N, C-alpha and C positions, 0 to 999 in steps of 0.2 A: 686235291681233295675229292672225295667221292661225291658223285652227283645223285646217287640212288639211296633212298630211305628204305632200308631192307625189310623193315617189319610192317610196312603198310600192307593192309589186306585188300579186300575187294571194295575200294573206294574210288570215286572219280578224282580226276586231277584237280578239280576245283575244291573238293573236300580235302584233298592232300595239301593244297596250298593254304586253305583256311586253318588247318591244324598247325601247320608250321608257323603261320603268321601269329596265331594265338600263342604259341610257345615263345616266339620272339617278343611278343607284347609282354608276357609275364617276365621274361628275362630283363627287359628294359625297365619295367616297373620296379623290379627288385633292385636293379642298379641305381635307379634314381632315388629309391628309399635309402640306400646305403649312402649315397652322396649327400643327400639332404640331412640324413640322420647324423652324419659326422658334423655338419655345420651346427646342428642343434646342440650337440655336445660342446663344441668350441664356443658357442655363444652363451652357454651356461643353462640352457633350458633343460638339458638332460645331463645326467651325471657321468655316464660312460657309454662308449659304443664299441661293439665288436661285430662286424658285418660280414655278409656273405658275398661281397663283390669279388668277381673272378671265378666263382664256382657256379654261376647261373646255369650254363648249358649242360654240364654233367648232371646237375640236379633235375633239370627238365627230363632228361633221359631216364633217370631213376623213377621219377614220378609217373612216367608212361607205363612202366612195368609194375607199378605198385597197385595192388588191388584191395577191394574191401576185405576187411578181416586181417590184412597185413599189419605189422607193427614196425615202427622205426625206433631205434635207440641211437641217438646221434650226437653229432658235433654241433657246437653253438654257432655255426655259420649256415645252417640249412634253410634259410628264409625262403629261397627261391622254390625249393621243394615244397615247403608248406603252402606257399602261394599256389603252386601248380596243382596240388591235390585239393585246393579249395578250403584250406583250414587257416588261412591268414590273408587279410586284406590290408590295404594301405593304412586305413585308420587304426586298425588293431596293431599294426607294426609300430606306429608312433605312440599309441597308448602304452605299449610295453616299454618303449624308450623313456617315456615320461613317468612310468611307474603308477599308472592309474589303478586304483584299488577296487574297482568294480569288475567282478569276474565276467559279467556279461559284456563289458566294454573291452576288457583286456583278458581274453579267455585263456591265455597261456598260464598265468600265475597270479593274476590280480595284483600285479606290481611287486610281487615278492622276489622275483628274480630279475636280473638285468636283461635287457633286450638280447635277442639271439637265442634264448632258451625257450624251447617250444614244447607244447603238449596238446593233446586232444582230451575230450571229456569221456572217461569210461563209466562214470557214475551219474545218476540223475540227482535231483535236488535232495532226495532222501537218502543218498548214499547207496542206492541199489544199482546193480549192474545194468547198463544199457546193452543193447544187442551189438556186440563188437564186430559181428560178421557183416553188419550192414553199414559199416563206416570204415574210413581209413584212420588208422590209429598211430599216435606218436606217444611213446612213453616220455615222461617229463625229463628234460635235459638237466645235467649238472655240469658245473664248470671244471671240476678236477679232471685233468687230462687223462684220457683212457678210462675214466670212471664209469663211462657208459657201457663198457665192454662186458663185464660179468653179467649184468642184467640182460644184455642181448642174447647171451647163451641160453638163459631160461626162457626168454620169449620164443626162441626157436625150438627149444626142447618141448615146449607145450604142444606144438603141432604134432610132434612124434607121439606124445602121450595120447592126444585126442585121436590120432589115427589108429593106434594099436591097442589101447586099453578099453575094454568093453564096460558098459554099465554107467558111464559118466553122462550126466545131462549136459550136453555140449551145445544146446540150441543157441545160446547167446555168445558162444566163444569160438566155435570152430565148425568148419564144414569138411569133415573127414581129414583134418590135419593138413589142408591145402595151403595154409597161410605161411608166408615167409616173414622172417625177422630181418629187417634191413639195418645194417650198421654203417655209420659214417665216422670218419676220424681224419684228422690232419696227419700228414706224413711224419712230422716230428714226434707226435704222440705215440707213434708205433714203437718208439724206444721204451715206453713204459712196460713194466712187467705184466701189468693187467692185460695189455694187448696180447702178448705172447701166451700168457696162461689161457686166455679165452680162445685164441686161435687153436692151440693144442687140444683143448677140451672139446671144441666143436668138431674137430677132425676125428677125435675118438668116438664121440657120440653120434656123428653123422646126422646132423640136424639141418633143417632148411634155413640157412643163414646166408645172406649176401652182404659181404663186407666191402664197403667202398673206402678207398684211401685217396683223399684229395691231396695231391702232391704238388706243392708250389716251391719245393726245394729249400724252404726255410722253416725254422721254428723260432718265431719272433725274429731276432737278428742272426741266429745261428744257422749256418749253412748245413745241408744234408751230409756233408763230408764229416761233420762232427756228430752226427746223429745216428747214421745207419751204415753198417758194413756194406761196402760196395756202393754206397749212396743210393741203394735201390731195394726197397722192401720186397717187391715181388721176386727179385733175383735171389735174395737170400732165403725166401720161402719156397723155392722150387722143390725142395725135398718133400713138401706137403702135397705136391701134385699127384692126383690119383692115377692109377694105372688100370689095366684090364684085370689085374689080380689083387690089387691092394686098394683099400679105401683111402681117401684123402680129400683134397680140395680140387675144384676146377679153378684155374687161375687165368685171368685175362688181364691184358694191358691195353690201354687206349688213351689217346691224347684228349685232353680236356677241352680243346677248341674244335674238335671234329664232330659236329652235331650228328650226321648220319651214322658214323661208326659208333658213336656213343649209344644211340637209340638201338642199333642192332645188337650191340654187346649186352646192354642191359636186358633186352628181351630174351636173348639166348641164356643169360645167367638165370633169369627168373624161371624160364621153362625147366632148366635142369634142376634147380633147387626145389621148385614147387612140386614137380612130379616125382623126382627120385630121392628127395630129402638128402641132398648133397650140399655141403657148404661151398660157397664160391667167394673168391677174393677178386675184386676188380681194382686194379691199380690204375688210377686216373692220373696220368702224367701231364707235364707241361701246363699245369694250372697256374694262374697268376693271382696276384693280390694287389689290385690297383691302388688301394689306400693304405697299404701296409697292414700290420698285425691288428692294430686297434687305434683308438683316439689318443692313446697314451704316448705315441711316438710316430716318427716319420721314417719310412723305409728308404728314403733317399740317403739316410745316414749310413746305411750298410750295404746298399746295392750299387753296383757300378753303373756308369752311364750306358754301357752296352747292354747290361741286363735290363735296365729300365726301358731302353728302346725296344728290346725284344718283347718285353711284357706288353708294351703298347701295341705292337704289331700283332701279337698272338693272343691278345685279349679275346676271350671266348665269344663275347657279344659282337665284337668287331668282326671276327672270323665268320660267325654265323650270318651276320648281315651281308658280308662279301659273298658267301656261298649262295644266299638267297637271290642276290642280284645276278650272279653268274649263271644260275640255273633257271632264270626267268620266273622265279616264284613271286618276286615283287620288284617294283622299280625303286630307284634311289629316291626319286621325288616323293613317292608315296611313303617310303620309310621315313624320310625327313618329316613329313607331315604327321605321321604316327608318333614319332619320338617327341615332336613339339607338343602334341596333345597329351602324351603321357606325362611330360614334365608338369603340365598344368594340373592334371589329375592328382599327381603326387603332392604338389604344393597345396591343392585344395584339401586333400585328405589329411595332410599334416596340420593345416590350420583348424580343421574340424576337430581333430584329436586334441589339440592344445586348448581349444575353446571348451570342449567337454571336460578336460582335466581341471582347468582353473575355475570353472563356473561354480561348483559347490563351495570351493574355498573362498571365493569372493563373497558369497552369501554368508559364510561363517565369519569372515572378516567384518562384514557390516553388523552382524549381531553383536560381536565383541565391542566394536567401536561405539555402538549405541549404549551398551551396558557400562563401558568405561566412562563415557560422557556423563551419564546420569550419576555415576559414582563420584566423579570429580565435583559435581555441583553440591553434593551432600557432605563433602569431606574437607577438613582443614588442610589436607595435603593436595588441594585442587591443582596447584601449579605443577607439581611433580606428576600427578596423574594425567593432566592434559598433555604434558610432554610425551608420555607414553602413547597417548591417543594420536598425537600428531605423527610420531614415528611409525606407528602401525598403519595409519591412514595413508602415509606417503608410499607405502609398498604397493606398486601397481598390480603385481601378480603374486600374492602371498602364498606361502606353503603352510601346512598345518603346524609345523614346528614353530613358525613365527607367530601364528595366531594363538596357540596355546601358551607360548612363552610370555607374550605381552599380557595376556589375561592373568596369568599367575603372578607376574611382577606387579600388576596393578593391585591385586588382592593383598600382597605384602604391605602395601602402603597404607592399608586401613586396618591393620591388626589392632585389636582392642576397641575399634569403633563398632557401634551397633546401629545399623540402618538397614532398611529394606533393600537399598541399592547394593550394599555389601552382600546381603543374603542372596540377592538375585544373581550376582556375579559368581559367588561361591557355588551356587546350585548349577549354574550354567557349566562351569568347569567340570564338576562331577559328572553331569549328564554327557558332556562332550567326550570325556574319556571313556565312559561306558559305551558310547556310540562308536567312537573312532578306534579305540584300542583293538577291538576284534578284527578290524580291517588288516591289522599287522600281526595279530597273535592267535587267531582262531585256528582250529583244526590241527593242532599239534597231535592230538589224539582224536579218536573217532567221536563224532557228535551224532551218530546215527542210532537207530534203535538197537543195533548190534554191538554197541560199546560194551567193553568188558565190565564196566561199572554197573551195567543194567542186567547182568546175568547173576542170578542168585546162587548161593551155595546149595549143594545137595549132598547129604551125608552118605558115606559108604554104608552099605548094609551087609550084615554078616549072618551066616547060619548059626544056629544055637551052639554047635561045636565047630567054630570056625577053624579051618585048617591053617596052621602056621607054616609059612613057606619062606624060602629065600625072597628077599624083597624084589629081586629082578623078575621073579615070576609074576608079581603084581603088575609090573610094567609090561612085561611080555604079553600077558593075557589081556591087559587093557588095550594095548596096541592092536592085538588080534580083533578085539571087539570094534575098534575104531575103523580098521581097514574094511571090515565087513559092513559097517554102518555107512561109511562115506567112500564111495568108489573114487572120488576125486582126491582122496588123501594118498600121498606117496612120501616115502622117506628115502634119503640117500646120504651117503657119506663114506669116509674111509672105514672099511671093514664092516659096514652096516648090512651088507647083503648076504654073502654066502655063509659067513660064520655067525651072523646074527648079532653083530657089534661086539666090541672087545669085552663087554660084561654080560653078554648073552641076553640083553633086554629085548632083542629081536629074533631070538632063537626060532628057527623054523618058518619065519614069516616070508622069506623069499620063495621057499619051496611051495608055500601055500598061495601066495598072491602074485608071484611072477617077478622077473628081473627088472621090469620097468617101474613097478610100484615099490619095490624094496631093492635098492641097488647100491653096488659099490661104486666108488669114485676114485680118481687119482688123488695124490697128495697135493691139494690145490684149494686151500680154504676160501680164498676170495671168490673163486668161481663156483664153489659149492654154494656159497651164499647167493651168488649171482643167479644160479639156477633157481633157487627159491624165490628170489625177487621177481624174476621174469615170469615164472609159471604162476605165481600168485597174482600177478597183474593180468593174467589171462583166465582167471576163474578157478584155477586148481588150488588145492590146499596142501602145499608142500611142507615137509618137515626136513630142514637142512641140518644135518648132523655135523658138528665140529667136534672131533674126537675128544679133545681135552680143552679145558677153559683157557689155558695158556695160549693155545693155538688160535684162539679167537682174535688175537692181535693181528694176525695176517689179514683178517677180514674186517678189522675195525674201521678202516677208512671207508669201505663200502657201506658198512652199517651206519656210520655217522653221516656221511655225505649224501648217501642215496636212500637207503631204506628208512632211516629215521625221519627223513624230510619229505617223503613222497606225498603224504596226505597234506602236510603243511604247505609245501611249495606249489601245490595245485589247488589250494584252497578247497579241499574236499572233493575234487573231481577225479582223482585217481587213488587207488589203494593197492597195497601189496601185503596181505595178511599172512606172511610166511612165519612159521615157527622155527626158531633156532634151538636145536637141542644140543646140550653139551654137558660135561661132567667135570667136577673140580673139587678142590679142597683136599688137603691131607694125603697127598701121594708121596712120592720120593723124588728129590732132586730139584735143581734150580728151575728147570724148564717143564716140570710135570706137576709141581705142587703149588705154583703161584696162585694168588687170589687177587688179581688186579681189578678189584671191584670199583675202586674209586675212579680209575681211568675209564672203565667201561660206562658206569652210570652217568658220568659227567660228559661223555662223548656221544651218547645215543639217546638223548631225550627225544621222545617220539616213539620209542620201543619200550614195551613193558619188560621189566627185569624181575624174574621170579626165582626165589631161592628156597625151594621146598626142603624140609628137614628129613623127609623119608620118601619112599617111592609111591606110597599111597597118595601123599600130598601132590607129588609130581604128576601122577596119573590124573588126579583131579584137575590140575592145571591144564593138561592137554585136552581134557574133555570140555573144560570151560572155553578154551581158546578156539576150539573148532566150532563153537556156536557163535563166536564173535567175528568181527571183521578187522581185527587189529594184529599187527606183528608183535612178537614177544620172544624173549630169550629165557629159556628154562635151564637152570643149572642144577643138575642132579648131584647128589652127594656121592663122590667116588668110592668112599669107604662104607657105603651103606647097602650095596647090592647083595651082600651075603648075610646081612642081618635078617632076623626073622620078623615077618609082619603077617597079620591075619589076612587071608585072601577074601576080598569083598565078593558078594554075589551079584551086585549091580554094576559089573564092569562096563566101561564106556558111557556110563550114565551119571555116576556121582561126580560132583563138581567142587573144586576148591575155590572159594571166593577170592578174587583178586583185589588187593588193596586193603585187606583186613588182617590185623595181627591176631595172634592167638596166645592167650595166657596158658602156659603149659604147667605152671606151678604157682599157686598163690602164696603170698608171704606178706610180712608186715614191716620188715626192716629196711629193705632196699629193693628198687626195681632194677633188674639186670636184663638188658636187651641184647639179643644176638640172632643169628640165623644159621641155617645149614648145619654142617658137621660140627661146628663149634658148640652148638647147643648141647650135644651129648656130654661134652667136657664141662659145660656150665652145670648140667644136671648132676654130674659126679661131684663137683665142688659144692653144690648146694647141700648134698647129703652130709659132707664133711663139715660144712658150716653149721648145719643144724645141730651137730653134736656139741658145738661150743656155744650154742644159744643164739645163733644168727639165722633169721628166717627170711630168705630172699624170695622175691616174686620174679619168675622167669617169663619173659615175653618173646615169642618167636615172630620176627618181622614177616616172614612168609613171602612178601614181595617188597622190593626196594623201590621200584617204580610201577605203580604208585605206592607210597608208604602211608599206611594207617589213615585211611580216609575218614574213619569214624573217630579219630583222636582218642583211641582207647589207651594209648601209652600214657598220656598226660593224666588220665584218671588214676592210673596206677601210681604215678609220681605224686599225685595229690594225696594218696593214702600213705605212701612210704616216706616221702620227703627226701629221698636220695635216689641218684641215678648213676648207673654204670653201663656203658656200651662196650661189649666184648666182640672183637672182630679179628679175623686172621689176615686181613688186608694190612698194608703198611700204615704207619701213623699218618693221620690226615686223610685217609682214604674213605671207605664206606662208613667208618665210625664217625667221622666229621659230618658226613651227609646225614646220618641218622640223628646225631646230636643236634644239628641245626634244625631239623624238623621238629624235634621234641621241645627244645628250649626256645626256639625263635617262633616257628610257625604255630606250634600248639601252646605257646606261652607257658611252658613248663617251669621257667625260671622262678615264677612267683611262688611255687610250692616247695622250693628246695631249701633245705636247712644246711646244706654244704655244697661245695663246688661239684658240678656234674663232671664225671671223669670218663676216660676211655682206657681200654686195655687192648692193645693191638699187637700184631707181629712186629718184629724188628724191621728196620728200614731196608735191609738187604733181602735178596731172594732167600727162600728157605734152603738150608744146607741139607745135604743128602743123608739119609738113614734115620733111624728112630731117634738117635741123639740129636741129629741135625734138626729134626722136627721139634723136639722138646725145647731146644735152646733158640729156636727161631720164631716159634708161634706160641700163643698163650697156652699154658698147661693148666691142669686142674689146680696145681699148687699156686701158680701165678694168680689165678682167679680167687682162690681162697685168701691169699695174702693181700690182694688188692681190696677185696671187700672188707677183710678184717681191719686193715689200716684205716679205711674210711669210717668204720664203726669205732675204732680206737679214738679217732679225732672227736667223735660225738660223745663217747662215754669211756674215757681212759681208765676209769676205776674198774668197770666191768670187763673191759677188753684191754688188758695191759699190752704195752708195745712188744711186738714179736722180735724185732731186731734192735 
């Protein structure tokens, strides 16, 4: 083993020793937290544990090279790294394990994620950006394997943008693009497509990314021979190695127990990536996992005795300890004393975290016991109520589920009674939920002053003789205004750059604003979205273009598990206001004309879903979103780009209100609700219905998330007493979503004189061609006949049966 720490600069030997001893202290603290954390799970105090034991020393080396302004996008075992950069202490570690709901006590997620998922705070209490260049940053972890990879690409690309694009106010976000994005992943997760997609994209883009693979040869119980060709990820990625004439990666391999080599490797990798903006892969081999994969199982079930013996010998902490003694850095006696002291510190930290966790719940328990006791004295059901009181009182360390459950059960026993004690308990329960529910449910959407709900509409303005143009021109010229107004705005996607997107909505924009702000990408939807997430986390305003709506399914996992939950899972301490631009509806063929809205809207709660019927409405949404701090999906109408629309004069300024429906035709006989391209078919049917004496009111949803915050749809239903939702999604898709809002949330059922109905596409994908569209999705005739049938039911004399 090497005896020289290669990256030490001009420091004395005593300082050198002190630094190493501090590193070892951090490693031992982290290990003791893992060991004690496992016991807390097995005794029932914590629900689940997945720890970073065996990865301590490599993470110390990574932390040494990590600087202020850098970002981590990582693996759920990086606790040692977080401790080493000063962003996690013993008490916080255990607060996360217990799921403490106070963000000041458990700063990673306020108990919303299981332990091992780490984050720093990018935002202040008002949701405004902190100065990210003055702190070490970690984007919030997610559990899905390799799900951290696409975001990592964007975090790295932001440095490239800040270094090369002029005019951006980068004071809080970058110092000349010198920041590295650091990725970490387990060796088994490199089998995921998201890993390979990101690796390829980073090599193409040449961004400052250092990717660490912690390789312990297993993925839970499955050996690397079943995971990776040649059982070696760096070996199969050798083709990515850069040369004197070709861009690519710098690739390093290093053993996970070799402290001095690890430190030297990480420093060299950082220097290359930071200065040259070259991606680096560090394959950290011979890592161990002393407690197995997680608290769900034992690795003794699938590892041989020989393997377990090797892991004990080459445990990174044990090897570092041995190296320190052999090189005279510390004596065995002093290390024994240090380790004994650390065990006590970790035990004390664990006890303090548990005490802080249970204290408020014990107080809440006492409040309920007192209320239930008084209730019992005033009720004929005293015996049964006192039994509940005894059961709750016997719980030494209650959780909130138990407290709320017993209070609600007690209230059931006095239904029909009228007493001040019953009122007191009822009021307590109501207040309790108002106080406690936000601890688990807040910040799904922005609660800052920049929430989309706080941005008012501003109408488009037109010249007296407004020019009628192809609708794509409205979009193009509006994007032009936005690029000029916001230097931090950039757009990228397949064919978005040189040809100005497939529908020419970005025509000429790359030539005007450059290849970094308006850029083409490869065919890789997940990492297109990942670019957007990462850059948005660093203060840029990216618009990630997914060429067609159907292709969004490639990125749906990232949208659902990462982007939609960023604000929520950090309890408002991180945000990623990326705009996803796509187009859909009414094209041709199974994979180009789908409208999987039900799948989308039910998977991405936390992202606004906007469905403008024309390009002026779409442009207004972009203008609104760039004044907000929230992510959104904008679905433009694919068959609307060549339709004529008047060109507004206040481009980049007019705004479409989000969450508000628009009545585009008033009527008296029935309310018909739809969105997007289908509205034009509804309007055609409305004219034909008018000819037979049926006057429908047409409402444009405009946005599905949020839907109709002013409850204007139910006001229409109150007038017409009939409701039809028309949608080109499959049965039970977005139509069911809309119907539930109107009938259930808006209480529209009470105004209906007949059954509310939906008219949707068939359950299959749309068939190819004009006839395929006609027989797959609602046609004007379908709408006419559906409305007519509903009116026949109400007045068969005036509207005789058609069939």
